[in-house]
ZATOR-524493 format. One record per residue (C-alpha): x, y, z. Coordinates in steps of 0.5 Angstrom, whole numbers, plus 500, padded with zeros to 3 digits. Last residue first. Layout:
BEGIN
@east: X&north: Y&up: Z
...
END
This chain:
BEGIN
@east: 857&north: 243&up: 600
@east: 860&north: 250&up: 600
@east: 860&north: 255&up: 595
@east: 865&north: 261&up: 596
@east: 865&north: 267&up: 590
@east: 861&north: 271&up: 595
@east: 867&north: 272&up: 599
@east: 868&north: 278&up: 595
@east: 862&north: 281&up: 598
@east: 856&north: 283&up: 594
@east: 855&north: 290&up: 592
@east: 847&north: 291&up: 590
@east: 843&north: 288&up: 595
@east: 847&north: 290&up: 601
@east: 849&north: 296&up: 599
@east: 842&north: 298&up: 598
@east: 840&north: 296&up: 605
@east: 846&north: 300&up: 608
@east: 843&north: 306&up: 604
@east: 836&north: 305&up: 606
@east: 837&north: 304&up: 614
@east: 831&north: 300&up: 615
@east: 825&north: 303&up: 618
@east: 820&north: 304&up: 613
@east: 813&north: 306&up: 614
@east: 814&north: 313&up: 611
@east: 810&north: 312&up: 605
@east: 816&north: 313&up: 600
@east: 820&north: 309&up: 605
@east: 816&north: 303&up: 604
@east: 815&north: 304&up: 597
@east: 822&north: 304&up: 596
@east: 824&north: 298&up: 600
@east: 819&north: 294&up: 596
@east: 822&north: 296&up: 590
@east: 829&north: 295&up: 592
@east: 826&north: 288&up: 595
@east: 823&north: 286&up: 588
@east: 829&north: 289&up: 584
@east: 834&north: 285&up: 588
@east: 830&north: 278&up: 589
@east: 829&north: 278&up: 581
@east: 836&north: 279&up: 580
@east: 838&north: 273&up: 585
@east: 833&north: 269&up: 581
@east: 836&north: 270&up: 574
@east: 843&north: 269&up: 577
@east: 841&north: 262&up: 580
@east: 835&north: 259&up: 585
@east: 839&north: 256&up: 591
@east: 846&north: 259&up: 590
@east: 843&north: 266&up: 588
@east: 837&north: 266&up: 593
@east: 842&north: 265&up: 598
@east: 847&north: 270&up: 596
@east: 841&north: 275&up: 596
@east: 839&north: 274&up: 603
@east: 846&north: 274&up: 606
@east: 848&north: 281&up: 602
@east: 841&north: 284&up: 605
@east: 843&north: 281&up: 612
@east: 850&north: 284&up: 611
@east: 848&north: 291&up: 610
@east: 843&north: 291&up: 616
@east: 848&north: 289&up: 620
@east: 853&north: 295&up: 617
@east: 847&north: 299&up: 620
@east: 850&north: 299&up: 627
@east: 852&north: 294&up: 632
@east: 847&north: 295&up: 638
@east: 841&north: 293&up: 634
@east: 845&north: 287&up: 631
@east: 847&north: 284&up: 638
@east: 840&north: 285&up: 640
@east: 837&north: 282&up: 634
@east: 833&north: 276&up: 638
@east: 834&north: 277&up: 645
@east: 833&north: 269&up: 646
@east: 830&north: 265&up: 651
@east: 831&north: 258&up: 650
@east: 826&north: 252&up: 650
@east: 827&north: 244&up: 650
@east: 820&north: 240&up: 651
@east: 817&north: 241&up: 644
@east: 824&north: 239&up: 640
@east: 824&north: 242&up: 633
@east: 827&north: 237&up: 628
@east: 832&north: 236&up: 622
@east: 832&north: 231&up: 618
@east: 837&north: 229&up: 612
@east: 835&north: 228&up: 605
@east: 842&north: 231&up: 602
@east: 837&north: 237&up: 600
@east: 834&north: 238&up: 607
@east: 842&north: 239&up: 609
@east: 843&north: 243&up: 604
@east: 838&north: 248&up: 606
@east: 839&north: 247&up: 613
@east: 845&north: 250&up: 613
@east: 843&north: 255&up: 608
@east: 838&north: 258&up: 613
@east: 843&north: 258&up: 618
@east: 848&north: 261&up: 614
@east: 843&north: 267&up: 613
@east: 846&north: 272&up: 617
@east: 852&north: 275&up: 620
@east: 858&north: 273&up: 615
@east: 855&north: 269&up: 610
@east: 861&north: 266&up: 605
@east: 864&north: 262&up: 610
@east: 858&north: 257&up: 609
@east: 857&north: 253&up: 616
@east: 861&north: 246&up: 616
@east: 863&north: 243&up: 610
@east: 858&north: 238&up: 610
@east: 862&north: 232&up: 612
@east: 864&north: 236&up: 618
@east: 857&north: 237&up: 620
@east: 856&north: 230&up: 619
@east: 862&north: 229&up: 624
@east: 859&north: 234&up: 629
@east: 852&north: 231&up: 630
@east: 848&north: 237&up: 631
@east: 844&north: 241&up: 636
@east: 841&north: 248&up: 635
@east: 840&north: 253&up: 640
@east: 840&north: 260&up: 637
@east: 841&north: 257&up: 630
@east: 835&north: 259&up: 627
@east: 830&north: 253&up: 623
@east: 829&north: 252&up: 616
@east: 822&north: 251&up: 612
@east: 821&north: 248&up: 605
@east: 820&north: 241&up: 608
@east: 817&north: 241&up: 614
@east: 821&north: 240&up: 621
@east: 819&north: 234&up: 624
@east: 816&north: 235&up: 631
@east: 819&north: 233&up: 638
@east: 818&north: 230&up: 645
@east: 811&north: 228&up: 643
@east: 806&north: 225&up: 649
@east: 800&north: 229&up: 647
@east: 801&north: 233&up: 654
@east: 808&north: 236&up: 651
@east: 803&north: 239&up: 645
@east: 798&north: 241&up: 650
@east: 804&north: 245&up: 654
@east: 806&north: 248&up: 647
@east: 799&north: 250&up: 646
@east: 799&north: 253&up: 653
@east: 806&north: 257&up: 653
@east: 804&north: 260&up: 646
@east: 806&north: 258&up: 639
@east: 806&north: 264&up: 635
@east: 801&north: 265&up: 629
@east: 800&north: 263&up: 622
@east: 794&north: 268&up: 619
@east: 799&north: 272&up: 617
@east: 802&north: 268&up: 611
@east: 809&north: 265&up: 613
@east: 815&north: 268&up: 611
@east: 818&north: 269&up: 618
@east: 817&north: 276&up: 619
@east: 810&north: 275&up: 617
@east: 807&north: 275&up: 610
@east: 804&north: 280&up: 605
@east: 806&north: 286&up: 609
@east: 810&north: 290&up: 604
@east: 817&north: 288&up: 607
@east: 814&north: 281&up: 608
@east: 812&north: 280&up: 601
@east: 819&north: 284&up: 598
@east: 823&north: 278&up: 602
@east: 819&north: 272&up: 599
@east: 820&north: 275&up: 592
@east: 826&north: 270&up: 589
@east: 825&north: 265&up: 595
@east: 827&north: 265&up: 602
@east: 826&north: 259&up: 605
@east: 820&north: 259&up: 610
@east: 822&north: 261&up: 617
@east: 822&north: 256&up: 623
@east: 823&north: 258&up: 631
@east: 818&north: 254&up: 634
@east: 814&north: 260&up: 638
@east: 814&north: 261&up: 646
@east: 811&north: 267&up: 648
@east: 812&north: 271&up: 655
@east: 819&north: 269&up: 658
@east: 822&north: 275&up: 655
@east: 821&north: 272&up: 648
@east: 822&north: 264&up: 648
@east: 825&north: 260&up: 643
@east: 823&north: 253&up: 641
@east: 830&north: 249&up: 641
@east: 833&north: 246&up: 635
@east: 835&north: 239&up: 633
@east: 839&north: 236&up: 628
@east: 841&north: 230&up: 623
@east: 836&north: 225&up: 626
@east: 836&north: 218&up: 623
@east: 840&north: 215&up: 629
@east: 833&north: 217&up: 633
@east: 834&north: 216&up: 641
@east: 840&north: 220&up: 641
@east: 838&north: 226&up: 638
@east: 832&north: 226&up: 643
@east: 837&north: 225&up: 648
@east: 841&north: 231&up: 647
@east: 835&north: 236&up: 646
@east: 832&north: 234&up: 652
@east: 839&north: 235&up: 656
@east: 841&north: 241&up: 653
@east: 834&north: 244&up: 655
@east: 834&north: 241&up: 662
@east: 832&north: 248&up: 665
@east: 831&north: 253&up: 659
@east: 837&north: 255&up: 655
@east: 839&north: 263&up: 655
@east: 841&north: 266&up: 649
@east: 845&north: 272&up: 648
@east: 852&north: 268&up: 647
@east: 848&north: 265&up: 641
@east: 849&north: 257&up: 642
@east: 851&north: 252&up: 637
@east: 850&north: 245&up: 641
@east: 855&north: 240&up: 638
@east: 854&north: 232&up: 639
@east: 860&north: 228&up: 637
@east: 864&north: 231&up: 643
@east: 871&north: 234&up: 642
@east: 869&north: 240&up: 638
@east: 876&north: 244&up: 636
@east: 874&north: 244&up: 629
@east: 866&north: 246&up: 630
@east: 869&north: 252&up: 634
@east: 872&north: 254&up: 629
@east: 867&north: 253&up: 624
@east: 862&north: 257&up: 628
@east: 867&north: 263&up: 629
@east: 867&north: 263&up: 621
@east: 860&north: 262&up: 620
@east: 858&north: 268&up: 625
@east: 863&north: 273&up: 623
@east: 870&north: 275&up: 623
@east: 870&north: 280&up: 629
@east: 877&north: 282&up: 630
@east: 883&north: 279&up: 634
@east: 879&north: 273&up: 634
@east: 880&north: 269&up: 641
@east: 878&north: 261&up: 642
@east: 877&north: 259&up: 649
@east: 876&north: 251&up: 650
@east: 874&north: 249&up: 656
@east: 873&north: 242&up: 660
@east: 868&north: 240&up: 664
@east: 868&north: 241&up: 671
@east: 860&north: 241&up: 671
@east: 860&north: 247&up: 666
@east: 867&north: 250&up: 665
@east: 869&north: 257&up: 668
@east: 868&north: 263&up: 664
@east: 875&north: 266&up: 660
@east: 878&north: 272&up: 663
@east: 878&north: 280&up: 661
@east: 874&north: 278&up: 654
@east: 877&north: 281&up: 647
@east: 873&north: 285&up: 643
@east: 873&north: 281&up: 639
@east: 869&north: 275&up: 636
@east: 870&north: 271&up: 642
@east: 870&north: 263&up: 640
@east: 868&north: 259&up: 647
@east: 868&north: 252&up: 647
@east: 865&north: 249&up: 653
@east: 865&north: 241&up: 654
@east: 859&north: 238&up: 658
@east: 858&north: 232&up: 661
@east: 851&north: 231&up: 661
@east: 847&north: 231&up: 668
@east: 842&north: 236&up: 667
@east: 845&north: 241&up: 662
@east: 840&north: 247&up: 662
@east: 842&north: 249&up: 669
@east: 849&north: 250&up: 668
@east: 847&north: 253&up: 661
@east: 844&north: 258&up: 664
@east: 850&north: 260&up: 668
@east: 854&north: 260&up: 662
@east: 849&north: 265&up: 658
@east: 849&north: 270&up: 663
@east: 856&north: 270&up: 664
@east: 856&north: 271&up: 656
@east: 851&north: 276&up: 656
@east: 856&north: 280&up: 662
@east: 861&north: 279&up: 657
@east: 858&north: 284&up: 652
@east: 861&north: 285&up: 645
@east: 861&north: 279&up: 641
@east: 861&north: 271&up: 643
@east: 859&north: 265&up: 639
@east: 858&north: 259&up: 644
@east: 860&north: 252&up: 642
@east: 857&north: 247&up: 647
@east: 861&north: 241&up: 646
@east: 856&north: 235&up: 648
@east: 858&north: 228&up: 651
@east: 864&north: 230&up: 654
@east: 869&north: 225&up: 657
@east: 869&north: 225&up: 665
@east: 875&north: 225&up: 669
@east: 873&north: 230&up: 673
@east: 877&north: 236&up: 671
@east: 874&north: 235&up: 664
@east: 877&north: 230&up: 658
@east: 877&north: 231&up: 651
@east: 879&north: 226&up: 646
@east: 875&north: 220&up: 648
@east: 869&north: 222&up: 645
@east: 862&north: 220&up: 648
@east: 857&north: 216&up: 645
@east: 852&north: 219&up: 640
@east: 848&north: 212&up: 637
@east: 850&north: 209&up: 631
END
């Protein structure tokens, strides 16, 4: 089935939305304004419904819509985390396709349109992501290896890169991306055993609802990895567009938020390993990562707030009992 428009939400100009763009915001209103400005150029001629979930502190005013499309604005008095906020946006989305977009992400020219048409042209494709640009200098595919019991420890010790790949694997440069486009490919399959970051991630709405949305047992990290894992486990395909890019200030929000984000990173990773491999594997993950962190600290190379990391590893949140999909 192709992804035609829904009849429930209608914009100022009478158009029905083809894509609901769910923007998750926390902290910096100017970032949201910049995100929406880029979105207007990235949407092309698509009918866009804008769903903004403000995770506190509250904004002074809601941004204008895109191309006269409707705006849904949800406010949370406190930061309820990425997964909860994303599911709030998903429930309010009126279009059959949903683009989840971080407020510190800037979609490239026609990026939303390119993602939509790639998804629309393949009824067996569940989701598609844009490639990531860092400060306009380097374009890379936003993929990582799925975590295993020893993946994070290997990364901390310098045996793999930050995405869990061998260090011989490099980023996809602008020239390489251009060469790929010259070959005529509009997207490429995400290999089994890999997942894609959700900075600019487009998915079929009804499918995501069938999967139960994002797992709300994750607060700030790993919910996108978990979703990709559940999709792949059920046989759904995910791809990366070779033509759509997003500039993402990776880690900017986390760096400003403080040490609690480090706690949530390690807590989320531990939860993912436990749900994927079981309790024994989760213990192996905790022990190996703890040892790697201690070695880095002893060598003077450790930059992580050690106490915050250990809290995430050894003090799981109450919400960890929740399982989705």
